[in-house]
MARBA-3410 file (N, C-alpha, C, O; in Angstrom, 1 decimal):
182
3.8,1.2,12.2,3.8,-0.2,11.8,4.4,-1.1,12.9,5.4,-0.7,13.5 ~ 3.8,-2.2,13.0,4.3,-3.1,14.1,5.6,-3.8,13.8,5.9,-4.0,12.6 ~ 6.3,-4.1,14.8,7.6,-4.8,14.6,7.3,-6.2,14.0,8.2,-6.7,13.2 ~ 6.2,-6.8,14.3,5.9,-8.1,13.8,5.7,-8.0,12.3,6.2,-8.8,11.5 ~ 4.9,-7.0,11.8,4.7,-6.8,10.4,6.0,-6.6,9.6,6.2,-7.1,8.6
6.9,-5.8,10.2,8.2,-5.5,9.6,9.0,-6.8,9.5,9.6,-7.0,8.5 ~ 9.0,-7.6,10.5,9.8,-8.9,10.5,9.3,-9.8,9.4,10.1,-10.4,8.6 ~ 8.0,-10.0,9.3,7.4,-10.9,8.3,7.7,-10.3,6.9,8.1,-11.1,6.0 ~ 7.5,-9.0,6.7,7.8,-8.4,5.4,9.2,-8.6,5.0,9.5,-8.9,3.9 ~ 10.1,-8.3,5.9,11.6,-8.4,5.6,11.9,-9.8,5.3,12.7,-10.1,4.3
11.4,-10.7,6.0,11.7,-12.2,5.8,11.2,-12.6,4.4,11.8,-13.3,3.7 ~ 10.0,-12.1,4.1,9.4,-12.5,2.8,10.2,-11.9,1.6,10.4,-12.5,0.6 ~ 10.6,-10.6,1.8,11.4,-9.9,0.7,12.7,-10.6,0.6,13.2,-10.8,-0.5 ~ 13.4,-10.9,1.7,14.7,-11.5,1.6,14.6,-12.9,0.9,15.4,-13.2,0.1 ~ 13.6,-13.7,1.3,13.4,-15.0,0.7,13.1,-14.8,-0.8,13.7,-15.6,-1.7
12.3,-13.9,-1.2,12.0,-13.6,-2.6,13.3,-13.2,-3.4,13.5,-13.7,-4.5 ~ 14.0,-12.3,-2.8,15.3,-11.8,-3.4,16.3,-12.9,-3.6,16.9,-13.0,-4.7 ~ 16.4,-13.8,-2.6,17.4,-14.9,-2.7,16.9,-15.9,-3.8,17.7,-16.5,-4.5 ~ 15.6,-16.1,-3.9,15.1,-17.1,-4.8,15.0,-16.6,-6.2,15.4,-17.3,-7.2 ~ 14.7,-15.3,-6.4,14.5,-14.8,-7.8,14.9,-13.4,-8.1,14.6,-12.9,-9.2
15.6,-12.8,-7.2,16.1,-11.4,-7.4,15.0,-10.4,-7.4,13.9,-10.6,-6.8 ~ 15.3,-9.2,-8.0,14.4,-8.1,-8.0,13.0,-8.4,-8.6,12.0,-7.9,-8.1 ~ 13.0,-9.3,-9.6,11.7,-9.7,-10.2,10.8,-10.4,-9.2,9.6,-10.2,-9.2 ~ 11.4,-11.3,-8.4,10.6,-12.0,-7.4,10.1,-11.1,-6.3,9.0,-11.3,-5.8 ~ 10.9,-10.1,-6.0,10.4,-9.1,-5.0,9.3,-8.3,-5.5,8.3,-8.1,-4.8
9.3,-7.9,-6.8,8.2,-7.2,-7.4,7.0,-8.1,-7.5,5.9,-7.6,-7.3 ~ 7.2,-9.4,-7.8,6.0,-10.3,-7.9,5.4,-10.5,-6.5,4.2,-10.6,-6.4 ~ 6.2,-10.5,-5.4,5.7,-10.6,-4.1,4.9,-9.4,-3.7,3.8,-9.5,-3.2 ~ 5.4,-8.2,-4.0,4.7,-6.9,-3.7,3.4,-6.9,-4.5,2.3,-6.5,-3.9 ~ 3.4,-7.3,-5.8,2.2,-7.3,-6.6,1.2,-8.4,-6.0,0.0,-8.1,-6.0
1.7,-9.5,-5.7,0.8,-10.6,-5.2,0.2,-10.2,-3.8,-1.0,-10.5,-3.6 ~ 1.0,-9.6,-3.0,0.4,-9.1,-1.7,-0.7,-8.1,-1.9,-1.7,-8.1,-1.2 ~ -0.4,-7.2,-2.8,-1.4,-6.1,-3.1,-2.7,-6.8,-3.6,-3.8,-6.4,-3.2 ~ -2.6,-7.7,-4.5,-3.7,-8.3,-5.1,-4.5,-9.1,-4.1,-5.7,-9.1,-4.1 ~ -3.8,-9.9,-3.2,-4.4,-10.6,-2.2,-5.2,-9.7,-1.2,-6.3,-10.0,-0.9
-4.5,-8.6,-0.8,-5.2,-7.7,0.1,-6.5,-7.1,-0.4,-7.4,-7.0,0.3 ~ -6.5,-6.8,-1.7,-7.7,-6.3,-2.4,-8.8,-7.4,-2.3,-9.9,-7.1,-2.1 ~ -8.4,-8.6,-2.6,-9.4,-9.7,-2.6,-9.9,-10.0,-1.1,-11.1,-10.1,-0.9 ~ -8.9,-9.9,-0.2,-9.3,-10.1,1.2,-10.2,-9.1,1.7,-11.2,-9.4,2.4 ~ -9.9,-7.8,1.4,-10.8,-6.7,1.8,-12.2,-6.8,1.1,-13.2,-6.3,1.7
-12.2,-7.3,-0.1,-13.5,-7.4,-0.8,-14.3,-8.6,-0.6,-15.4,-8.7,-1.1 ~ -13.8,-9.5,0.2,-14.6,-10.8,0.4,-14.8,-11.1,1.9,-13.9,-11.5,2.6 ~ -16.0,-10.8,2.3,-16.4,-11.1,3.7,-16.3,-12.6,4.0,-15.9,-13.0,5.1 ~ -16.5,-13.5,3.0,-16.4,-14.9,3.2,-15.0,-15.3,3.5,-14.7,-16.2,4.4 ~ -14.0,-14.7,2.8,-12.6,-15.1,3.0,-12.2,-14.6,4.3,-11.5,-15.3,5.1
-12.6,-13.4,4.7,-12.2,-12.9,6.0,-12.8,-13.8,7.1,-12.1,-14.0,8.1 ~ -14.0,-14.2,7.0,-14.7,-15.1,7.9,-14.0,-16.4,8.0,-13.7,-16.9,9.1 ~ -13.6,-17.0,6.9,-12.9,-18.3,6.9,-11.6,-18.2,7.7,-11.2,-19.0,8.5 ~ -10.9,-17.1,7.5,-9.6,-16.9,8.1,-9.7,-16.6,9.6,-8.9,-17.1,10.4 ~ -10.6,-15.7,9.9,-10.7,-15.2,11.3,-11.5,-16.2,12.2,-11.2,-16.1,13.4
-12.4,-16.9,11.7,-13.3,-17.7,12.6,-12.6,-18.9,13.2,-12.0,-19.8,12.5 ~ -12.5,-19.0,14.5,-11.8,-20.1,15.2,-12.4,-21.5,14.9,-11.8,-22.5,15.1 ~ -13.7,-21.5,14.5,-14.4,-22.8,14.2,-13.7,-23.5,13.1,-13.6,-24.7,13.1 ~ -13.1,-22.7,12.1,-12.5,-23.3,10.9,-11.0,-23.5,11.1,-10.3,-24.0,10.2 ~ -10.5,-23.2,12.3,-9.0,-23.3,12.5,-8.4,-24.6,12.1,-7.3,-24.6,11.5
-9.0,-25.7,12.4,-8.5,-27.0,12.1,-8.3,-27.3,10.6,-7.3,-27.9,10.2 ~ -9.2,-26.8,9.8,-9.1,-27.0,8.4,-8.7,-25.8,7.6,-8.5,-25.8,6.4 ~ -8.5,-24.7,8.3,-8.1,-23.4,7.7,-6.9,-23.5,6.8,-6.9,-23.0,5.7 ~ -5.8,-24.0,7.4,-4.6,-24.0,6.6,-4.7,-24.8,5.3,-4.2,-24.3,4.2 ~ -5.4,-25.9,5.3,-5.6,-26.7,4.1,-6.5,-26.0,3.1,-6.1,-25.9,1.9
-7.5,-25.4,3.6,-8.5,-24.7,2.7,-7.8,-23.5,2.2,-7.9,-23.2,1.0 ~ -7.0,-22.7,3.0,-6.4,-21.5,2.6,-5.3,-21.8,1.5,-5.1,-21.1,0.5 ~ -4.6,-22.9,1.7,-3.5,-23.3,0.8,-4.2,-23.6,-0.6,-3.7,-23.2,-1.6 ~ -5.3,-24.3,-0.6,-6.1,-24.5,-1.8,-6.5,-23.3,-2.5,-6.4,-23.1,-3.7 ~ -7.0,-22.3,-1.7,-7.4,-21.0,-2.2,-6.2,-20.3,-2.9,-6.3,-19.7,-4.0
-5.1,-20.3,-2.2,-3.9,-19.6,-2.7,-3.4,-20.3,-4.0,-3.0,-19.6,-5.0 ~ -3.4,-21.6,-4.1,-3.1,-22.3,-5.3,-4.0,-22.0,-6.5,-3.5,-21.8,-7.6 ~ -5.3,-21.9,-6.2,-6.3,-21.6,-7.2,-6.2,-20.2,-7.7,-6.4,-19.8,-8.8 ~ -5.8,-19.3,-6.8,-5.6,-17.9,-7.1,-4.4,-17.6,-8.0,-4.3,-16.5,-8.6 ~ -3.5,-18.5,-8.1,-2.4,-18.4,-8.9,-1.3,-17.4,-8.4,-0.5,-16.9,-9.2
-1.3,-17.2,-7.1,-0.3,-16.4,-6.5,1.1,-17.0,-6.6,1.2,-18.3,-6.5 ~ 2.1,-16.3,-6.7,3.5,-16.8,-6.7,3.9,-17.5,-5.5,3.2,-17.4,-4.4 ~ 5.0,-18.3,-5.6,5.5,-19.0,-4.4,5.8,-18.1,-3.2,5.4,-18.5,-2.1 ~ 6.4,-17.0,-3.4,6.8,-16.1,-2.3,5.6,-15.6,-1.6,5.5,-15.5,-0.4 ~ 4.6,-15.2,-2.4,3.4,-14.6,-1.8,2.6,-15.6,-1.0,2.2,-15.4,0.1
2.5,-16.8,-1.6,1.7,-17.9,-0.9,2.5,-18.3,0.4,1.8,-18.5,1.4 ~ 3.8,-18.4,0.3,4.6,-18.8,1.5,4.4,-17.7,2.6,4.3,-18.1,3.8 ~ 4.5,-16.5,2.3,4.4,-15.4,3.3,3.0,-15.4,3.9,2.8,-15.3,5.1 ~ 2.0,-15.5,3.0,0.6,-15.6,3.6,0.3,-16.8,4.4,-0.3,-16.7,5.5 ~ 0.9,-18.0,4.0,0.7,-19.2,4.8,1.4,-19.0,6.2,0.9,-19.5,7.2
2.6,-18.4,6.2,3.3,-18.1,7.5,2.4,-17.2,8.4,2.4,-17.5,9.6 ~ 1.8,-16.2,7.8,1.0,-15.3,8.6,-0.2,-16.1,9.1,-0.6,-15.9,10.3 ~ -0.9,-16.9,8.3,-2.0,-17.7,8.8,-1.7,-18.7,9.8,-2.4,-18.8,10.8 ~ -0.6,-19.4,9.6,-0.2,-20.5,10.5,0.1,-19.9,11.9,-0.1,-20.5,12.9 ~ 0.6,-18.7,11.9,1.0,-18.0,13.2,-0.2,-17.2,13.7,0.0,-16.4,14.7
-1.4,-17.3,13.1,-2.5,-16.5,13.5,-2.2,-15.0,13.5,-2.6,-14.2,14.5 ~ -1.6,-14.5,12.5,-1.2,-13.1,12.3,-1.9,-12.4,11.1,-1.4,-11.5,10.5 ~ -3.1,-12.9,10.8,-3.8,-12.3,9.7,-4.2,-10.9,9.8,-4.3,-10.1,8.9 ~ -4.3,-10.4,11.1,-4.5,-9.0,11.3,-3.4,-8.1,10.8,-3.5,-6.9,10.6 ~ -2.2,-8.7,10.6,-1.0,-8.0,10.2,-0.9,-7.9,8.7,0.0,-7.2,8.2
-1.8,-8.5,7.9,-1.7,-8.5,6.5,-1.6,-7.1,5.9,-0.7,-6.9,5.1 ~ -2.5,-6.2,6.2,-2.3,-4.8,5.6,-1.0,-4.2,5.9,-0.4,-3.6,5.0 ~ -0.5,-4.3,7.1,0.8,-3.7,7.5,1.9,-4.4,6.8,2.9,-3.8,6.3 ~ 1.9,-5.8,6.7,2.9,-6.5,6.0,2.9,-6.1,4.5,4.0,-5.9,3.9 ~ 1.7,-6.0,3.9,1.6,-5.6,2.5,2.3,-4.2,2.3,3.0,-4.0,1.3
2.0,-3.3,3.1,2.6,-1.9,3.0,4.1,-2.0,3.1,4.8,-1.3,2.4 ~ 4.6,-2.7,4.1,6.0,-2.9,4.3,6.7,-3.6,3.1,7.8,-3.2,2.7 ~ 6.1,-4.6,2.6,6.7,-5.3,1.4,6.7,-4.3,0.3,7.7,-4.3,-0.5 ~ 5.7,-3.5,0.1,5.7,-2.5,-1.0,6.8,-1.5,-0.8,7.5,-1.1,-1.8 ~ 7.0,-1.0,0.4,8.0,-0.1,0.7,9.4,-0.6,0.4,10.3,0.0,-0.2
9.6,-1.9,0.8,10.9,-2.5,0.6,11.1,-2.8,-0.9,12.3,-2.6,-1.4 ~ 10.1,-3.1,-1.7,10.2,-3.3,-3.1,10.5,-2.0,-3.8,11.4,-1.9,-4.7 ~ 9.8,-0.9,-3.4,10.1,0.4,-3.9,11.5,0.8,-3.6,12.2,1.3,-4.5 ~ 12.0,0.6,-2.4,13.3,1.0,-2.0,14.4,0.2,-2.9,15.3,0.8,-3.3 ~ 14.1,-1.1,-3.0,15.0,-1.9,-3.8,15.1,-1.4,-5.3,16.1,-1.6,-6.0
14.0,-0.9,-5.8,13.9,-0.5,-7.2,14.3,1.0,-7.4,14.3,1.5,-8.5 ~ 14.6,1.7,-6.3,14.9,3.1,-6.4,13.7,3.9,-6.8,13.8,4.9,-7.5 ~ 12.6,3.5,-6.3,11.3,4.2,-6.7,10.7,4.8,-5.5,10.8,4.3,-4.3 ~ 10.0,5.9,-5.7,9.2,6.6,-4.6,7.8,6.4,-4.9,7.3,6.2,-6.0 ~ 7.0,6.5,-3.8,5.5,6.3,-3.9,4.9,7.6,-3.4,5.2,8.1,-2.3
4.0,8.2,-4.3,3.3,9.4,-3.9,1.8,9.1,-3.6,1.2,8.5,-4.4 ~ 1.3,9.6,-2.5,-0.1,9.5,-2.2,-0.7,10.8,-2.6,-0.4,11.9,-1.9 ~ -1.6,10.9,-3.6,-2.2,12.1,-4.0,-3.7,12.0,-3.6,-4.4,11.1,-4.0 ~ -4.1,13.1,-2.9,-5.5,13.2,-2.5,-6.1,14.2,-3.4,-5.6,15.3,-3.6 ~ -7.3,13.9,-3.8,-8.0,14.8,-4.7,-9.5,14.7,-4.4,-10.0,13.7,-3.9
-10.3,15.8,-4.7,-11.7,15.7,-4.5,-12.4,14.9,-5.6,-13.4,14.2,-5.3 ~ -11.8,14.8,-6.7,-12.4,14.0,-7.8,-11.4,13.0,-8.3,-10.2,13.1,-8.1 ~ -11.9,12.0,-9.0,-11.1,10.9,-9.6,-10.2,11.6,-10.7,-10.7,12.4,-11.5 ~ -9.0,11.2,-10.7,-8.1,11.8,-11.7,-8.0,10.8,-12.9,-8.1,9.6,-12.7 ~ -7.8,11.4,-14.1,-7.7,10.6,-15.3,-6.3,10.0,-15.3,-5.4,10.5,-14.6
-6.1,8.9,-16.1,-4.7,8.4,-16.2,-3.8,9.4,-16.7,-2.6,9.4,-16.4 ~ -4.2,10.3,-17.6,-3.3,11.4,-18.1,-2.9,12.3,-17.0,-1.7,12.7,-16.9 ~ -3.8,12.7,-16.2,-3.5,13.6,-15.1,-2.6,12.9,-14.1,-1.6,13.6,-13.6 ~ -2.8,11.7,-13.8,-2.0,10.9,-12.9,-0.6,10.8,-13.5,0.4,11.0,-12.8 ~ -0.5,10.6,-14.8,0.8,10.5,-15.5,1.6,11.8,-15.4,2.8,11.8,-15.2
0.9,12.9,-15.6,1.5,14.2,-15.5,2.1,14.5,-14.1,3.2,15.0,-14.0 ~ 1.3,14.1,-13.1,1.7,14.3,-11.7,3.0,13.5,-11.5,3.9,14.0,-10.9 ~ 3.0,12.2,-11.9,4.1,11.3,-11.8,5.4,11.9,-12.5,6.4,11.9,-11.9 ~ 5.2,12.4,-13.7,6.3,13.0,-14.4,6.9,14.2,-13.7,8.1,14.4,-13.6 ~ 6.0,15.1,-13.2,6.5,16.3,-12.5,7.2,15.9,-11.3,8.3,16.5,-11.0
6.6,15.0,-10.5,7.3,14.6,-9.2,8.6,13.9,-9.5,9.6,14.1,-8.8 ~ 8.6,13.0,-10.6,9.9,12.3,-10.9,11.0,13.3,-11.3,12.1,13.2,-10.9 ~ 10.6,14.3,-12.0,11.6,15.3,-12.4,12.1,16.1,-11.2,13.3,16.4,-11.1 ~ 11.2,16.5,-10.4,11.5,17.3,-9.2,12.3,16.5,-8.2,13.2,17.1,-7.6 ~ 12.0,15.3,-8.0,12.6,14.5,-7.0,13.8,13.6,-7.5,14.6,13.0,-6.7
14.0,13.5,-8.8,15.1,12.8,-9.4,15.0,11.3,-9.2,16.0,10.6,-9.2 ~ 13.8,10.8,-9.1,13.5,9.3,-9.0,12.2,9.0,-9.7,11.4,9.8,-9.9 ~ 12.1,7.7,-10.0,10.8,7.2,-10.5,9.8,7.4,-9.4,10.1,7.1,-8.3 ~ 8.6,7.8,-9.8,7.5,8.0,-8.8,6.3,7.3,-9.2,5.8,7.4,-10.4 ~ 5.7,6.5,-8.3,4.4,5.8,-8.6,3.4,6.6,-7.8,3.5,6.9,-6.6
2.3,7.0,-8.5,1.2,7.8,-7.9,0.0,6.9,-7.6,-0.5,6.2,-8.4 ~ -0.4,7.0,-6.3,-1.6,6.4,-5.8,-2.6,7.5,-5.5,-2.3,8.4,-4.7 ~ -3.8,7.5,-6.1,-4.8,8.5,-5.9,-5.8,8.1,-4.9,-6.3,7.0,-5.0 ~ -6.1,9.0,-4.0,-7.2,8.7,-3.0,-8.2,9.9,-3.1,-7.8,11.0,-3.4 ~ -9.5,9.6,-3.0,-10.5,10.6,-3.0,-10.7,11.2,-1.6,-10.9,10.4,-0.7
-10.7,12.5,-1.5,-10.8,13.1,-0.2,-11.7,14.4,-0.4,-11.2,15.4,-0.8 ~ -13.0,14.2,-0.1,-14.0,15.3,-0.4,-13.8,16.5,0.5,-14.3,17.6,0.2 ~ -13.1,16.3,1.6,-12.9,17.5,2.6,-11.9,18.5,2.0,-11.9,19.6,2.6 ~ -11.2,18.2,1.0,-10.3,19.2,0.4,-10.9,20.4,-0.3,-10.3,21.4,-0.4 ~ -12.2,20.2,-0.8,-12.9,21.2,-1.5,-12.4,21.5,-2.9,-13.2,21.9,-3.7
-11.2,21.2,-3.2,-10.6,21.4,-4.5,-9.1,21.3,-4.4,-8.6,21.3,-3.2 ~ -8.4,21.2,-5.5,-6.9,21.1,-5.5,-6.5,19.7,-5.1,-7.2,18.7,-5.2 ~ -5.2,19.6,-4.8,-4.5,18.3,-4.5,-3.7,18.4,-3.2,-3.2,19.5,-2.9 ~ -3.5,17.3,-2.6,-2.5,17.1,-1.5,-1.6,16.0,-2.0,-2.2,14.9,-2.2 ~ -0.4,16.2,-2.1,0.5,15.1,-2.5,1.6,14.9,-1.4,2.3,15.8,-1.0
1.7,13.6,-1.0,2.7,13.2,0.0,3.6,12.2,-0.6,3.2,11.1,-1.1 ~ 4.9,12.5,-0.5,6.0,11.6,-0.9,6.9,11.4,0.3,7.7,12.3,0.5 ~ 6.8,10.3,1.0,7.6,10.1,2.2,7.2,11.2,3.2,6.0,11.4,3.6 ~ 8.2,12.0,3.6,8.0,13.1,4.6,7.7,14.4,3.9,7.4,15.4,4.6 ~ 7.7,14.4,2.6,7.5,15.7,1.9,6.1,15.8,1.5,5.5,14.9,0.9
5.5,17.0,1.7,4.1,17.2,1.3,3.9,18.4,0.5,4.5,19.5,0.8 ~ 3.1,18.3,-0.5,2.7,19.5,-1.3,1.2,19.6,-1.2,0.5,18.7,-1.5 ~ 0.8,20.7,-0.6,-0.7,20.9,-0.3,-1.2,22.1,-1.1,-0.9,23.3,-0.7 ~ -1.8,21.9,-2.2,-2.4,23.0,-3.0,-4.0,22.9,-2.9,-4.7,23.4,-3.8 ~ -4.5,22.3,-1.8,-5.9,22.2,-1.7,-6.6,23.5,-1.4,-6.0,24.4,-0.8
-7.8,23.7,-1.8,-8.6,24.9,-1.5,-8.7,25.0,0.1,-8.7,26.1,0.6 ~ -8.9,23.9,0.7,-9.0,23.9,2.2,-7.8,24.5,2.8,-7.9,25.4,3.7 ~ -6.6,24.2,2.4,-5.4,24.7,2.9,-5.2,26.2,2.6,-4.8,27.0,3.4 ~ -5.6,26.6,1.3,-5.5,28.0,0.9,-6.4,28.8,1.8,-6.0,29.9,2.2 ~ -7.6,28.3,2.1,-8.5,29.1,3.0,-8.0,29.2,4.4,-8.1,30.2,5.1
-7.3,28.1,4.9,-6.7,28.1,6.2,-5.6,29.2,6.3,-5.5,29.9,7.3 ~ -4.8,29.3,5.2,-3.7,30.3,5.2,-4.3,31.7,5.2,-3.8,32.6,5.8 ~ -5.4,31.9,4.4,-6.0,33.3,4.4,-6.6,33.6,5.8,-6.4,34.7,6.2 ~ -7.2,32.6,6.4,-7.8,32.9,7.7,-6.6,33.2,8.7,-6.8,34.1,9.5 ~ -5.5,32.5,8.7,-4.4,32.8,9.5,-3.8,34.2,9.3,-3.5,34.9,10.3
-3.7,34.6,8.0,-3.2,35.9,7.7,-4.2,37.0,8.2,-3.7,38.0,8.8 ~ -5.5,36.8,8.1,-6.4,37.7,8.6,-6.4,37.8,10.1,-6.5,38.9,10.7 ~ -6.2,36.7,10.8,-6.2,36.7,12.2,-4.9,37.4,12.7,-4.9,38.1,13.7 ~ -3.8,37.1,12.1,-2.5,37.7,12.5,-2.5,39.2,12.2,-1.9,40.0,13.0 ~ -3.1,39.7,11.1,-3.2,41.1,10.8,-4.2,41.9,11.8,-4.1,43.1,12.0
-5.1,41.1,12.3,-6.1,41.7,13.2,-5.5,41.9,14.6,-6.0,42.7,15.4 ~ -4.5,41.1,14.9,-3.8,41.2,16.2,-2.9,42.3,16.2,-2.2,42.5,17.3
END
């Protein structure tokens, strides 16, 4: 993650915390996530922000978009700061850092779970409960589809990884066979 993204995220989180405490930090994290989803899903929005032809009117137009989107004060302020400084390419990294800071402040961990198939809310809840019990902290589970796993799950929480994928099991068997053949 770039130092620029970290600086913007920390400044945004500090401002939110001073203005409204932990609830404002959570609202900032939620707002940044929602905006990033909209940004990634709208080629028109990306074009408006990135195209230098629109630079003169971009700030005014973007502020109107933010007001209409109903994003909170902290989210709109952080996004306007990024746009005014021509740092829109940093939005994904800033969003991740804001989320990490919000999680840290709430004493929460985030788990990235990779699966071959979409998991049901019940399965995701069970994974979160197991990880919470094992790690002694609230855990939020984010699921990603990864067809290369062939089956099973890979779960990453910070630097800790649990890999029960079929791909990994086959790699272990191959390694055992190779070492016993030598």
